[in-house]
SEKOLKOL-491194 format. One record per residue: x, y negated, z negated of N, C-alpha, C in turn. Coordinates in Angstrom, 1 decimal, always signed. Atoms other than C-alpha are relative to their C-alpha. Layout:
<nodes>
<node n_X="X" n_Y="Y" n_Z="Z" ca_X="X" ca_Y="Y" ca_Z="Z" c_X="X" c_Y="Y" c_Z="Z"/>
...
</nodes>
This chain:
<nodes>
<node n_X="-0.7" n_Y="+1.3" n_Z="+0.3" ca_X="+34.3" ca_Y="-2.6" ca_Z="-60.9" c_X="+0.8" c_Y="+0.2" c_Z="-1.2"/>
<node n_X="-0.8" n_Y="-0.2" n_Z="+1.2" ca_X="+35.5" ca_Y="-1.4" ca_Z="-64.3" c_X="+1.3" c_Y="+0.6" c_Z="+0.3"/>
<node n_X="-1.3" n_Y="-0.6" n_Z="-0.3" ca_X="+38.2" ca_Y="+0.6" ca_Z="-62.7" c_X="+1.0" c_Y="-1.1" c_Z="+0.6"/>
<node n_X="-0.9" n_Y="+1.1" n_Z="-0.5" ca_X="+39.5" ca_Y="-2.6" ca_Z="-61.0" c_X="+0.6" c_Y="-0.8" c_Z="-1.2"/>
<node n_X="-0.5" n_Y="+0.7" n_Z="+1.2" ca_X="+39.8" ca_Y="-4.3" ca_Z="-64.4" c_X="+1.2" c_Y="+0.8" c_Z="-0.6"/>
<node n_X="-1.1" n_Y="-0.8" n_Z="+0.6" ca_X="+41.9" ca_Y="-1.4" ca_Z="-65.7" c_X="+1.3" c_Y="+0.0" c_Z="+0.8"/>
<node n_X="-1.2" n_Y="+0.0" n_Z="-0.9" ca_X="+44.3" ca_Y="-1.5" ca_Z="-62.7" c_X="+0.7" c_Y="-1.3" c_Z="+0.0"/>
<node n_X="-0.6" n_Y="+1.3" n_Z="+0.0" ca_X="+44.9" ca_Y="-5.2" ca_Z="-63.2" c_X="-0.1" c_Y="-0.8" c_Z="+1.3"/>
<node n_X="+0.2" n_Y="+0.6" n_Z="-1.3" ca_X="+43.8" ca_Y="-6.1" ca_Z="-59.7" c_X="-1.3" c_Y="-0.6" c_Z="+0.2"/>
<node n_X="+1.3" n_Y="+0.5" n_Z="+0.0" ca_X="+40.4" ca_Y="-7.4" ca_Z="-60.5" c_X="-0.1" c_Y="-1.4" c_Z="+0.8"/>
<node n_X="+0.2" n_Y="+1.4" n_Z="-0.6" ca_X="+40.9" ca_Y="-11.1" ca_Z="-59.5" c_X="+0.4" c_Y="+0.1" c_Z="+1.5"/>
<node n_X="-0.4" n_Y="+0.0" n_Z="-1.4" ca_X="+42.7" ca_Y="-10.2" ca_Z="-56.2" c_X="-1.1" c_Y="+0.7" c_Z="+0.8"/>
<node n_X="+1.1" n_Y="-0.7" n_Z="-0.7" ca_X="+39.9" ca_Y="-7.8" ca_Z="-55.2" c_X="-1.2" c_Y="-0.9" c_Z="+0.1"/>
<node n_X="+1.1" n_Y="+0.9" n_Z="+0.0" ca_X="+37.2" ca_Y="-10.3" ca_Z="-56.1" c_X="+0.2" c_Y="-1.1" c_Z="+1.0"/>
<node n_X="-0.4" n_Y="+1.1" n_Z="-1.0" ca_X="+39.0" ca_Y="-13.0" ca_Z="-54.0" c_X="-0.2" c_Y="+0.6" c_Z="+1.4"/>
<node n_X="+0.2" n_Y="-0.6" n_Z="-1.3" ca_X="+39.1" ca_Y="-10.6" ca_Z="-51.1" c_X="-1.5" c_Y="+0.2" c_Z="+0.4"/>
<node n_X="+1.4" n_Y="-0.2" n_Z="-0.2" ca_X="+35.4" ca_Y="-9.8" ca_Z="-51.5" c_X="-0.6" c_Y="-1.4" c_Z="+0.4"/>
<node n_X="+0.6" n_Y="+1.4" n_Z="-0.4" ca_X="+34.6" ca_Y="-13.6" ca_Z="-51.4" c_X="+0.5" c_Y="-0.4" c_Z="+1.4"/>
<node n_X="-0.5" n_Y="+0.3" n_Z="-1.3" ca_X="+36.8" ca_Y="-14.0" ca_Z="-48.3" c_X="-0.8" c_Y="+0.7" c_Z="+1.1"/>
<node n_X="+0.7" n_Y="-0.8" n_Z="-1.0" ca_X="+34.8" ca_Y="-11.2" ca_Z="-46.6" c_X="-1.5" c_Y="-0.4" c_Z="+0.0"/>
<node n_X="+1.4" n_Y="+0.1" n_Z="+0.1" ca_X="+31.3" ca_Y="-11.9" ca_Z="-47.9" c_X="-0.6" c_Y="-1.4" c_Z="-0.3"/>
<node n_X="+0.4" n_Y="+1.4" n_Z="+0.3" ca_X="+31.2" ca_Y="-15.6" ca_Z="-48.9" c_X="-0.1" c_Y="-0.4" c_Z="-1.4"/>
<node n_X="+0.0" n_Y="+0.7" n_Z="+1.3" ca_X="+30.4" ca_Y="-17.7" ca_Z="-51.9" c_X="-0.6" c_Y="+0.9" c_Z="-1.1"/>
<node n_X="+0.6" n_Y="-0.8" n_Z="+1.1" ca_X="+28.2" ca_Y="-15.2" ca_Z="-53.8" c_X="+0.3" c_Y="+1.5" c_Z="+0.3"/>
<node n_X="-0.3" n_Y="-1.4" n_Z="-0.2" ca_X="+29.3" ca_Y="-11.6" ca_Z="-54.3" c_X="-0.5" c_Y="+0.8" c_Z="-1.2"/>
<node n_X="+0.5" n_Y="-0.8" n_Z="+1.1" ca_X="+27.4" ca_Y="-9.0" ca_Z="-56.3" c_X="+1.0" c_Y="+1.0" c_Z="-0.4"/>
<node n_X="-1.1" n_Y="-0.9" n_Z="+0.4" ca_X="+29.9" ca_Y="-7.1" ca_Z="-58.4" c_X="-0.7" c_Y="+1.2" c_Z="-0.8"/>
<node n_X="+0.7" n_Y="-1.0" n_Z="+0.7" ca_X="+27.3" ca_Y="-5.0" ca_Z="-60.3" c_X="-1.4" c_Y="-0.3" c_Z="-0.1"/>
<node n_X="+1.5" n_Y="+0.2" n_Z="+0.1" ca_X="+23.6" ca_Y="-4.7" ca_Z="-61.2" c_X="-0.3" c_Y="-1.3" c_Z="-0.7"/>
<node n_X="+0.2" n_Y="+1.2" n_Z="+0.8" ca_X="+23.9" ca_Y="-7.7" ca_Z="-63.6" c_X="+1.1" c_Y="-1.0" c_Z="+0.1"/>
<node n_X="-1.2" n_Y="+0.8" n_Z="+0.0" ca_X="+27.0" ca_Y="-9.4" ca_Z="-62.4" c_X="+0.2" c_Y="-0.6" c_Z="+1.4"/>
<node n_X="-0.3" n_Y="+0.7" n_Z="-1.2" ca_X="+27.4" ca_Y="-12.0" ca_Z="-59.6" c_X="+1.2" c_Y="-0.9" c_Z="-0.1"/>
<node n_X="-1.2" n_Y="+0.9" n_Z="+0.0" ca_X="+30.7" ca_Y="-13.7" ca_Z="-58.8" c_X="-0.4" c_Y="-1.2" c_Z="+0.9"/>
<node n_X="+0.3" n_Y="+1.2" n_Z="-0.8" ca_X="+30.3" ca_Y="-17.3" ca_Z="-57.6" c_X="+1.3" c_Y="-0.8" c_Z="+0.2"/>
<node n_X="-1.3" n_Y="+0.6" n_Z="-0.3" ca_X="+33.2" ca_Y="-19.0" ca_Z="-55.8" c_X="-0.2" c_Y="-1.5" c_Z="+0.4"/>
<node n_X="+0.3" n_Y="+1.4" n_Z="-0.3" ca_X="+31.8" ca_Y="-22.6" ca_Z="-55.7" c_X="-0.3" c_Y="-0.7" c_Z="-1.2"/>
<node n_X="+0.3" n_Y="+0.7" n_Z="+1.3" ca_X="+32.0" ca_Y="-24.9" ca_Z="-58.7" c_X="-1.3" c_Y="-0.8" c_Z="+0.1"/>
<node n_X="+1.3" n_Y="+0.7" n_Z="-0.1" ca_X="+29.0" ca_Y="-26.9" ca_Z="-57.4" c_X="-1.2" c_Y="+0.9" c_Z="-0.2"/>
<node n_X="+1.1" n_Y="-1.0" n_Z="+0.2" ca_X="+26.9" ca_Y="-23.8" ca_Z="-57.3" c_X="-0.1" c_Y="+0.4" c_Z="-1.4"/>
<node n_X="+0.0" n_Y="-0.4" n_Z="+1.4" ca_X="+27.9" ca_Y="-22.9" ca_Z="-60.8" c_X="-0.8" c_Y="-1.0" c_Z="-0.8"/>
<node n_X="+0.7" n_Y="+1.1" n_Z="+0.7" ca_X="+26.6" ca_Y="-26.3" ca_Z="-62.1" c_X="-1.5" c_Y="+0.1" c_Z="+0.3"/>
<node n_X="+1.4" n_Y="-0.1" n_Z="-0.4" ca_X="+23.4" ca_Y="-25.8" ca_Z="-60.1" c_X="-0.7" c_Y="+1.1" c_Z="-0.7"/>
<node n_X="+0.6" n_Y="-1.2" n_Z="+0.6" ca_X="+22.7" ca_Y="-22.3" ca_Z="-61.5" c_X="+0.1" c_Y="+0.0" c_Z="-1.5"/>
<node n_X="-0.1" n_Y="-0.1" n_Z="+1.4" ca_X="+24.1" ca_Y="-22.5" ca_Z="-65.0" c_X="+0.0" c_Y="-1.3" c_Z="-0.8"/>
<node n_X="-0.1" n_Y="+1.3" n_Z="+0.7" ca_X="+24.1" ca_Y="-26.2" ca_Z="-65.8" c_X="-1.3" c_Y="-0.3" c_Z="-0.8"/>
<node n_X="+1.1" n_Y="+0.5" n_Z="+0.8" ca_X="+21.8" ca_Y="-28.0" ca_Z="-68.2" c_X="-1.2" c_Y="-0.3" c_Z="+0.9"/>
<node n_X="+1.2" n_Y="+0.3" n_Z="-0.8" ca_X="+18.2" ca_Y="-28.2" ca_Z="-66.9" c_X="-0.1" c_Y="+0.8" c_Z="+1.3"/>
<node n_X="+0.1" n_Y="-0.8" n_Z="-1.2" ca_X="+18.7" ca_Y="-25.5" ca_Z="-64.3" c_X="-1.3" c_Y="+0.8" c_Z="+0.2"/>
<node n_X="+1.3" n_Y="-0.8" n_Z="+0.0" ca_X="+15.4" ca_Y="-23.8" ca_Z="-65.2" c_X="+0.1" c_Y="+1.5" c_Z="-0.2"/>
<node n_X="-0.2" n_Y="-1.4" n_Z="+0.2" ca_X="+17.0" ca_Y="-20.4" ca_Z="-65.6" c_X="+0.1" c_Y="+0.3" c_Z="-1.5"/>
<node n_X="+0.0" n_Y="-0.5" n_Z="+1.4" ca_X="+16.5" ca_Y="-18.5" ca_Z="-68.8" c_X="+1.3" c_Y="+0.8" c_Z="-0.3"/>
<node n_X="-1.1" n_Y="-0.9" n_Z="+0.5" ca_X="+19.3" ca_Y="-16.9" ca_Z="-70.8" c_X="-0.5" c_Y="+1.4" c_Z="+0.0"/>
<node n_X="+0.3" n_Y="-1.4" n_Z="+0.0" ca_X="+19.4" ca_Y="-13.2" ca_Z="-70.6" c_X="+0.0" c_Y="+0.6" c_Z="-1.5"/>
<node n_X="+0.0" n_Y="-0.6" n_Z="+1.3" ca_X="+19.0" ca_Y="-10.8" ca_Z="-73.5" c_X="+1.4" c_Y="+0.2" c_Z="-0.6"/>
<node n_X="-1.4" n_Y="-0.1" n_Z="+0.4" ca_X="+22.8" ca_Y="-10.6" ca_Z="-73.6" c_X="+0.3" c_Y="-0.9" c_Z="-1.2"/>
<node n_X="-0.3" n_Y="+0.9" n_Z="+1.1" ca_X="+22.8" ca_Y="-13.6" ca_Z="-75.9" c_X="-0.5" c_Y="+0.4" c_Z="-1.3"/>
<node n_X="+0.6" n_Y="-0.5" n_Z="+1.3" ca_X="+20.8" ca_Y="-11.8" ca_Z="-78.6" c_X="+1.1" c_Y="+0.7" c_Z="-0.8"/>
<node n_X="-1.0" n_Y="-0.7" n_Z="+0.8" ca_X="+23.9" ca_Y="-9.9" ca_Z="-79.6" c_X="+0.8" c_Y="-1.0" c_Z="-0.9"/>
<node n_X="-0.7" n_Y="+1.0" n_Z="+0.8" ca_X="+25.4" ca_Y="-13.2" ca_Z="-80.9" c_X="-0.9" c_Y="-0.5" c_Z="-1.2"/>
<node n_X="+0.9" n_Y="+0.5" n_Z="+1.0" ca_X="+22.4" ca_Y="-13.7" ca_Z="-83.2" c_X="+0.5" c_Y="+0.6" c_Z="-1.4"/>
<node n_X="-0.4" n_Y="-0.4" n_Z="+1.3" ca_X="+23.4" ca_Y="-13.6" ca_Z="-86.9" c_X="-1.2" c_Y="+0.0" c_Z="-0.9"/>
<node n_X="+1.2" n_Y="+0.0" n_Z="+0.9" ca_X="+20.3" ca_Y="-12.5" ca_Z="-88.9" c_X="-1.2" c_Y="-0.1" c_Z="+0.9"/>
<node n_X="+1.3" n_Y="+0.0" n_Z="-0.7" ca_X="+16.6" ca_Y="-12.9" ca_Z="-88.0" c_X="-0.2" c_Y="-1.2" c_Z="+0.9"/>
<node n_X="+0.3" n_Y="+1.2" n_Z="-0.8" ca_X="+16.7" ca_Y="-16.4" ca_Z="-86.6" c_X="+1.2" c_Y="-0.3" c_Z="+1.0"/>
<node n_X="-0.9" n_Y="+0.3" n_Z="-1.1" ca_X="+18.4" ca_Y="-17.6" ca_Z="-83.4" c_X="+0.5" c_Y="-1.4" c_Z="-0.3"/>
<node n_X="-0.6" n_Y="+1.3" n_Z="+0.0" ca_X="+20.6" ca_Y="-20.7" ca_Z="-83.0" c_X="+0.0" c_Y="-0.6" c_Z="+1.4"/>
<node n_X="+0.0" n_Y="+0.7" n_Z="-1.3" ca_X="+21.1" ca_Y="-23.2" ca_Z="-80.2" c_X="+0.8" c_Y="+0.9" c_Z="+1.1"/>
<node n_X="-0.8" n_Y="-0.8" n_Z="-1.0" ca_X="+23.7" ca_Y="-20.8" ca_Z="-78.5" c_X="-0.8" c_Y="+1.2" c_Z="+0.5"/>
<node n_X="+0.6" n_Y="-1.3" n_Z="-0.4" ca_X="+21.7" ca_Y="-17.6" ca_Z="-78.5" c_X="-1.5" c_Y="+0.0" c_Z="+0.2"/>
<node n_X="+1.4" n_Y="+0.1" n_Z="-0.3" ca_X="+18.1" ca_Y="-18.9" ca_Z="-78.1" c_X="-0.3" c_Y="+0.1" c_Z="+1.4"/>
<node n_X="+0.3" n_Y="-0.2" n_Z="-1.4" ca_X="+16.6" ca_Y="-17.6" ca_Z="-74.9" c_X="-1.3" c_Y="-0.7" c_Z="+0.4"/>
<node n_X="+1.3" n_Y="+0.7" n_Z="-0.3" ca_X="+13.2" ca_Y="-19.4" ca_Z="-75.2" c_X="+0.3" c_Y="-1.5" c_Z="+0.1"/>
<node n_X="-0.2" n_Y="+1.4" n_Z="-0.2" ca_X="+13.4" ca_Y="-22.9" ca_Z="-73.7" c_X="-0.8" c_Y="-0.9" c_Z="-0.9"/>
<node n_X="+0.8" n_Y="+0.9" n_Z="+0.9" ca_X="+10.6" ca_Y="-24.3" ca_Z="-75.9" c_X="+0.7" c_Y="+0.0" c_Z="-1.4"/>
<node n_X="-0.7" n_Y="+0.0" n_Z="+1.3" ca_X="+12.6" ca_Y="-23.2" ca_Z="-79.0" c_X="+1.3" c_Y="-0.7" c_Z="+0.1"/>
<node n_X="-1.3" n_Y="+0.6" n_Z="-0.2" ca_X="+15.8" ca_Y="-24.5" ca_Z="-77.6" c_X="+0.0" c_Y="-1.5" c_Z="-0.1"/>
<node n_X="+0.0" n_Y="+1.5" n_Z="-0.1" ca_X="+14.7" ca_Y="-28.1" ca_Z="-77.0" c_X="-0.4" c_Y="-0.7" c_Z="-1.3"/>
</nodes>
């Protein structure tokens, strides 16, 4: 997938993949493309029940987390 980004054809290829495979397309081990705004809200919206990944830890400035990068729901609320 990274080679598609370099060629500048990423969005076109992803669109073609969605046309072939449907709403959800796995682009990599940790990357899913979703082509339905209602599904995005269900999955990523407030109260979805899904935890943030460790990816958000890189935005932590110092030893304590803030609202953006907290991955623990009990700490976040």
